[in-house]
C-alpha positions as CSV (number, residue, x, y, z in Angstrom):
1,M,3.0,-0.9,16.3
2,F,2.8,-0.2,12.6
3,S,1.3,2.2,10.0
4,V,0.2,1.3,6.5
5,V,-0.5,3.9,3.8
6,A,-3.3,2.9,1.5
7,C,-3.3,5.0,-1.6
8,F,-6.0,4.6,-4.4
9,L,-4.3,5.7,-7.5
10,G,-4.2,4.7,-11.1
11,G,-7.0,2.2,-10.6
12,R,-4.9,0.3,-8.0
13,Y,-4.4,0.2,-4.3
14,W,-0.9,0.9,-3.2
15,L,-0.1,-0.4,0.3
16,D,3.0,0.5,2.0
17,E,4.1,0.0,5.6
18,I,5.8,3.2,6.8
19,P,7.5,4.2,10.1
20,R,4.7,5.0,12.5
21,S,6.0,8.3,13.6
22,R,6.4,9.6,10.0
23,D,4.2,11.9,8.1
24,L,4.1,11.6,4.4
25,G,5.5,14.4,2.4
26,D,4.5,15.7,-1.0
27,N,7.4,13.7,-2.5
28,Y,5.8,10.4,-1.5
29,L,2.6,11.0,-3.5
30,Q,4.6,12.6,-6.4
31,L,6.7,9.4,-6.6
32,L,3.6,7.2,-6.9
33,Q,2.0,9.5,-9.4
34,G,5.2,9.5,-11.4
35,I,5.2,5.7,-11.5
36,C,1.6,5.8,-12.7
37,V,2.5,8.2,-15.5
38,A,5.5,6.1,-16.6
39,L,3.2,3.0,-16.7
40,G,0.5,4.8,-18.6
41,W,-2.0,4.7,-15.8
42,D,-4.1,7.7,-14.8
43,P,-2.5,9.5,-11.9
44,S,-5.3,11.9,-11.1
45,G,-7.5,12.0,-8.1
46,P,-5.4,10.1,-5.5
47,L,-7.1,9.0,-2.3
48,L,-4.7,8.6,0.6
49,D,-5.6,6.8,3.8
50,R,-3.5,5.6,6.7
51,F,-4.1,2.7,9.0
52,D,-2.3,2.9,12.4
53,W,-2.0,-0.1,14.7
54,P,-2.8,-0.1,17.5
55,M,-5.7,2.2,17.1
56,H,-6.0,2.5,20.9
57,H,-3.8,1.9,23.9
58,N,-6.3,0.0,26.1
59,R,-4.3,-3.0,27.4
60,Q,-7.6,-4.8,28.4
61,L,-8.3,-5.3,24.7
62,D,-6.4,-7.7,22.4
63,L,-3.6,-5.9,20.5
64,G,-2.1,-9.0,19.0
65,Q,-1.1,-9.8,15.4
66,Q,-4.4,-11.6,14.5
67,T,-6.5,-8.7,15.8
68,A,-4.2,-6.3,13.8
69,R,-4.9,-8.4,10.7
70,Y,-8.7,-8.3,11.3
71,G,-8.6,-4.6,11.8
72,F,-6.6,-4.0,8.6
73,E,-8.9,-6.4,6.7
74,G,-12.0,-4.4,7.7
75,F,-10.2,-1.2,6.8
76,I,-9.2,-2.4,3.3
77,R,-12.4,-4.3,2.5
78,A,-14.4,-1.1,3.1
79,R,-12.2,0.7,0.7
80,L,-12.3,-2.1,-1.9
81,E,-16.1,-2.0,-1.9
82,R,-16.1,1.7,-2.4
83,Y,-13.4,1.8,-5.0
84,P,-13.0,-1.4,-7.0
85,V,-9.5,-1.8,-8.2
86,R,-7.6,-3.4,-11.1
87,G,-4.8,-4.6,-8.9
88,I,-2.9,-4.2,-5.6
89,V,0.6,-2.9,-5.4
90,L,2.2,-4.1,-2.2
91,L,5.1,-1.8,-1.4
92,G,7.8,-3.2,0.9
93,E,7.7,-5.7,3.6
94,T,4.8,-6.7,5.8
95,D,6.6,-6.8,9.1
96,G,3.7,-5.5,11.1
97,G,1.7,-8.7,10.5
98,W,-1.1,-6.8,8.9
99,F,-1.0,-8.4,5.5
100,D,-3.2,-11.4,4.7
101,P,-3.1,-12.5,1.1
102,E,-6.6,-14.1,1.4
103,V,-8.1,-10.6,1.6
104,F,-6.9,-10.0,-1.9
105,S,-7.7,-13.3,-3.6
106,G,-9.0,-12.8,-7.1
107,V,-7.2,-9.4,-7.4
108,E,-3.9,-9.1,-9.3
109,L,-1.1,-8.5,-6.8
110,V,2.5,-7.4,-7.3
111,T,5.1,-6.8,-4.6
112,T,8.0,-4.4,-4.9
113,V,10.1,-2.2,-2.8
114,S,8.6,0.4,-0.5
115,A,8.1,3.9,-1.9
116,W,9.3,5.2,1.4
117,R,12.6,3.4,0.9
118,M,12.8,4.5,-2.8
119,L,12.7,8.1,-1.6
120,K,15.7,7.4,0.7
121,Q,17.5,5.1,-1.7
122,P,16.7,6.2,-5.3
123,E,18.6,3.3,-6.8
124,L,15.7,1.0,-5.7
125,K,13.5,2.6,-8.3
126,I,15.1,0.2,-10.9
127,T,13.8,-2.8,-9.0
128,A,10.4,-1.3,-8.6
129,W,10.2,-0.5,-12.3
130,R,10.9,-4.1,-13.3
131,D,8.3,-5.4,-10.8
132,L,5.6,-2.9,-11.8
133,K,6.2,-3.2,-15.5
134,R,5.1,-6.9,-15.2
135,L,1.8,-5.7,-13.6
136,S,1.3,-3.1,-16.3
137,Q,1.7,-5.8,-19.0
138,T,-0.9,-8.0,-17.4
139,L,-3.4,-5.3,-16.5
140,G,-2.9,-2.6,-19.0
């Protein structure tokens, strides 16, 4: 079981695996918007989606890791077709098995710490800043 937040913001998709039982507070989106402002990216008009796995509890259907990847792939591909991006910001670990780098081939990708964790441990913002600054320099 896992949940992934997919936020379209600043011309990028921000993907973050969060605890399944958690709702995002205003601070989460404010943090992402603040990062965009600091990097010189437009923080307006964020679109926030959430992908929860499993999407059902029918034990007769496959709920395995490969099916989770296919489900997330369909979820994110539909969004990438609708909102082309300059890059992907992968926040945190991909413990849920949902992440397949092939889905993002040809798109600039940077990985850094989870925004969810940054809210709980503000000292992690330094690491995120270093990682994201590299993306900003390559994409502008």
